[in-house]
C-alpha positions in Angstrom: -65.4 15.6 37.9 -66.0 18.8 40.2 -68.9 17.2 41.7 -67.0 14.1 42.8 -64.1 16.3 43.6 -66.8 18.4 45.7 -68.1 15.4 47.1 -65.0 13.6 48.0 -64.1 17.1 50.2 -67.7 17.1 51.8 -67.8 13.4 53.0 -63.8 14.2 54.2 -65.2 17.0 56.1 -68.4 14.6 57.0 -66.7 12.2 59.1 -63.1 13.9 59.8 -63.9 15.5 62.4 -62.1 15.1 65.8 -61.7 17.0 68.9 -59.1 19.7 68.8 -57.1 18.2 71.7 -53.9 20.2 73.7 -50.6 18.6 73.7 -50.1 19.8 77.8 -52.1 20.9 80.7 -50.1 23.6 80.7 -50.9 24.6 76.7 -54.6 23.9 77.3 -54.8 26.2 80.6 -53.0 28.7 79.1 -55.7 28.6 76.0 -58.5 28.8 77.9 -57.5 31.6 80.1 -57.0 33.8 76.5 -60.3 32.3 75.1 -62.4 32.7 78.0 -63.8 29.0 77.9 -63.7 26.1 80.2 -61.0 23.7 80.3 -62.2 19.9 79.8 -59.6 17.8 80.9 -60.4 14.1 80.4 -58.2 11.0 82.6 -57.6 8.0 81.5 -55.7 4.5 81.7 -53.5 2.6 79.3 -55.3 -1.0 80.2 -59.1 0.7 81.1 -61.8 -0.8 78.5 -64.5 2.0 79.1 -61.7 4.7 78.2 -61.3 2.8 75.2 -65.2 2.5 74.7 -65.7 6.3 75.4 -62.6 6.8 73.0 -64.3 5.0 70.2 -68.1 5.8 70.5 -69.1 9.1 72.5 -65.9 11.1 71.8 -66.4 9.8 67.6 -70.0 11.6 68.1 -70.4 14.8 65.6 -72.4 16.7 67.9 -70.4 16.1 71.0 -67.4 17.1 68.9 -68.4 20.2 67.9 -69.7 21.0 71.1 -66.2 20.4 72.7 -64.5 21.7 69.8 -66.5 25.1 70.5 -67.0 25.5 74.1 -64.1 23.8 75.6 -60.7 23.7 75.3 -60.0 19.9 75.9 -57.0 18.1 76.9 -56.7 14.3 77.4 -54.5 12.6 79.7 -52.9 9.7 80.8 -53.3 8.5 84.4 -49.8 7.9 85.4 -48.2 8.9 82.5 -49.3 13.0 81.8 -48.3 15.5 83.8 -51.5 17.4 85.6 -52.5 18.8 88.7 -52.5 16.9 92.1 -56.1 17.9 93.1 -57.0 16.3 89.7 -57.4 12.6 91.3 -58.3 9.5 88.8 -58.9 6.5 91.1 -62.0 5.7 89.0 -61.0 6.5 84.6 -62.8 7.6 82.1 -62.8 10.8 84.4 -63.8 14.1 83.3 -63.1 17.4 84.7 -64.0 20.9 83.9 -62.5 23.7 85.3 -62.1 27.6 85.1 -59.2 29.4 83.6 -56.9 29.2 87.0 -57.3 25.6 87.5 -60.4 25.4 89.6 -62.8 22.6 89.4 -66.3 23.5 88.5 -67.3 20.2 87.7 -66.6 16.9 87.5 -68.1 13.4 85.8 -66.7 9.8 86.2 -66.8 6.7 83.9 -68.3 6.0 80.4 -71.2 7.9 79.2 -73.2 7.5 75.9 -73.7 10.5 73.4 -76.7 11.8 74.9 -76.2 11.7 78.2 -72.5 13.3 77.5 -74.3 16.0 76.2 -76.1 16.6 79.2 -72.9 16.5 81.1 -71.4 18.9 78.9 -74.2 21.2 79.4 -74.5 21.7 83.3 -70.2 21.8 83.0 -71.1 25.4 80.7 -74.1 26.2 82.9 -71.7 26.0 86.3 -69.0 27.8 84.2 -71.2 30.7 83.7 -72.1 30.7 87.2 
């Protein structure tokens, strides 16, 4: 019985990881300052099929989730519905912005990216943040 419970716990942890999204841009920025981490802002729209694909594939990848949760402070906002700085335009979605804790854009990348490519984007953003 103990083995079954342990197996269920391990499977829940393996398949239950999620990105630790903050509720608002302001909350994420405050956390980024406190933790000295870059801020990743994902802007999507409700009618965007590439946004849904990015959310359903790339953002479900365990390595992507792990890197985002450990190295970044994240917030997901919706174009035209969420409050975020006007300098973060989203003419194209999905749109990823990487900012320092003061809100300065250090890197940005539009569009859908498969997990392997997105890992490289995250690495590039981290390098720019450390400079």
